[in-house]
N, C-alpha and C positions, 0 to 999 in steps of 0.2 A: 283410194288412198286419200291424200290431202291435196286440195287445190288452193292456190294462192292467187287472188285477183287484185291487181294493182290499179290505181287510178291517180290522177292529179298531175301527171307530167305535162310539159309544154314549153313554150318559149317565154323567156322573161329577160328584162334588161339588167345589166350589172347594177348591184345594189338593191334589187328587188327581192321579193319573197315568193315562195311556192310551197304548197303543202301536198304531201303524198300520203296515200293510205293503202293498206293491204289487208284484205279480209280473207280469213281461212275458213274452209268448209271441207266436209268429208267425214270419214270414219277415223276418229282418233280419240284416245282416252284423255289426253291433255296436251296443251301447247306449253312448251318450256321456254327456252331462250328464243327470242326473235331478233331479227337484225335487218339492216339495210346495207347492201353493197353497191358499188358502182364500177363501171368499166368504160373507159374512153378508148377510141380507136388507137390501136398500137400499144395499149397499156394492159397491165395485169388487172384482174378484178381485185379491188381493195375494199376493206371493211370501212363503212361510214360510221355506223353506230350499232350498239347492241343493247338489249334490255331483257332482264330476267322476268319471270312471272311476278316476282315481288316488287319489281320496279327499279332494280339496280341497273344503272346505265353506264356505258363506256362509249367513248368517241374517238374516232381517228384524229390525229394531231391537226390535220389540215382543216377540220370543220369545228373544232372546239370553240365554244363561245358564239357560234353562228347557227348551228343546227340543234334541234331538240327532238329526241325520240320519246314516244309515249305509247301506251297501249290501253285498250279497253278489254279486259278479260271476258266480260259478259258478252261482248260482240265478237270476240276472237279476232280483233283487229289491231294492227300496229300502225302508227303514224310517224311521219317525219316532217317537221316544220323546218323549212330552210329560209334563213334570213341573210341579208347582206351578201347575196349571191355574186360570185365572181365568174369570169369566163372559164377559168380552170375547173369549175364545178360541172361543166358540160360533160355529160356521160349518160349511158343507160343505167338506170337505177333498178336494182333487183331486191325483192323481198326474200328473206330466208327464214324458215321456221324449223325449230327442233320439236318433234312431236313424238309422244308416246303412243304407239299403235298396237293393236291386237287383231290380226287376221289369221286365216288358215295357213298363210305362208310366213308371216312375220309376227313376232312378239318382242318388242323392244323399242328403241329410240331410232328414228330415222330423220333425215334432213330433206327439206323440200324447197324448191325454188319457184318464184313467180316468173312470169313471162318477160318482165322488164318493161320499164317505161322511160321514154326519152326525155331528158331535161337539157334544154339548150339555153345558155346564158350569153346573150349577144346584143350589141347595139344595132 
């Protein structure tokens, strides 16, 4: 199927910056919308940012003006640049990809999740 490999998580001080990346590999016809989600302990998983193959973006209200999502279609990779980080940004960040696939079992669009990467914003 499709595998999503994330990198870039870590510890950063409030006001600092961090960059995440997510590379897709496997058997797929194309990658469509890609997205970043996050989940803090005790909270629901929430959407952070989405991006279409053409580059149209949307952001969650809490990160508008601070985070930027981008993608490199040739590398099948999506990025999340996080600036002006706040303690409330602390969460596990997950990559999500909508992929058109064709296998002996499936022909259509499926959604895949990365393993998640921890982002901690603290003094």
